[in-house]
N, C-alpha and C positions, 0 to 999 in steps of 0.2 A: 525453590518455593515449596512451603509445606502446606498441604491442605489435609482437612480432617477426612476421616472416613464417611463422613455424612453423605449418604446418596444424594441427597437434595443439592448440597454444595458442589459435589461433582458432577451432577447433571447440569447445574447452572454454569460452571467453569468450561465445561464441554460446549455448552450452547454458545458461550462467549467465543471460543476459539473458532468454532464452526462459522459464526458470524464475521470474524474478522477475516476468514479465509473467502468467504463470499464477496465480501467488500472489495478484497484484494482482486479476486478475480473478475468481479463487475469493472472496476476501473481498469484493470488490463485490457479487457475487451473494449471498454469505451475508446480506450487510447489507440488501440490496433485498428478499429473500425474507423476512428477519425484520421489516421494515418493513410489507412486504405483509400478512402473516399475523399479526402480533402486534395488540396493541389499539392500534394507532396510528392516525394520520389517514388513512393510506392504505386500512386495513381498514374505515373507517367507511363504512356503508351510505349515508349522507347525501351523501358525495362522490361524486356521479353522473358527473362530467365525466371522461372517459378522459384526456384532454390533462392534467389537473390530477394525476392518478394517475401518468401516464407521467412527468411532470416530478418527482414525488417519488421514483420509482423510480430515476430518473437520479440525483437527489440522493443515495440511499442507496448506489448503485453508486460514486459519486465519493468518498463518507465512506469506504467500504471500502477502496477502492483507495488513497486517501490516507493512511490508517492504515499500510498496508505501507510506502509512501514515506517516512513520518515515522518508522518505526520503524528502516528501512535507514539513514537519516541519522543518527540518534541511536546506532546501533550503531558507527559511524565514530567518534564523539567520546567515547565510554563508557571512563573508565579502568579499569584492572585492579584498582583498590582494591576494586571493589565485589565481587570475588570472596570477600572474607573477611569479610563481613557476617553478623549472626546472621539467625535466622528472620525476625523483625520487620524487621529491616533490608531483607530482599528483599522483603517485601510492601509496604513504604513504596517501595521503589525501583522495584517494577513498577507500582504506582498512579501514581507520578509519571511513570514513562516512558510508560504508556499514555495519559496525559492529554496529555503533551507530543507524543507521536506523533500523536495525533488532530488537535492544533491546528497544528503545523508541517507536517504532511502535505498539509494543504489547499492550502498555498503551494508546497511543493516537488513535488507531483504532476507538473504540467506541465512544470517543469524537468527533472525525472529522466526523463520520457517522451522529451522531446526529445533529451536525451543520449544515452539508450539506443538510441533509433531512429537518431540519427545515427551512432553506434557501429556498428550493424548496416549501414548504408549504406556506411560506410567499409570494412567487411569485404569487401562484395561488390566493391569497386574493386580 
C-alpha cells in the first residue's frame, strides 16, 4: 500500500492502526475474562496448575483478537447488496459473519498483525 508523504495522512493512518490494535486488545481481554469468570474450564477449581490457566487465558485472548481480524477481513469483501435485507436477513447475515469471523480470524491474525506492524515501521522511516 502506498501512502503519500503528507504528515496528516500518515498521522491518520497511524491512528487507524493503533485503534485497530486497541480493539483487538479489548476483545481479547473481554474473552479472557469471560473464560476466567464464567462456568468454563478456567474457572474450574479442580484446575490447580497456574500454567494451564495461563495457557487457556492466552487462548481466550487470541480468540478475541482473532475475531476482530476476521471481522475486518470480511468487511473488505462484503457487497453492498446486504444493505437491503429484511430483518431476518440481517440476523442470518450477522450469525454467519460472526461464525466466519471467528474461524478465519484465527488464521488471519498473525498476517494482519505483521502487515500493520510493518506499516508502522515504514512510517517511521
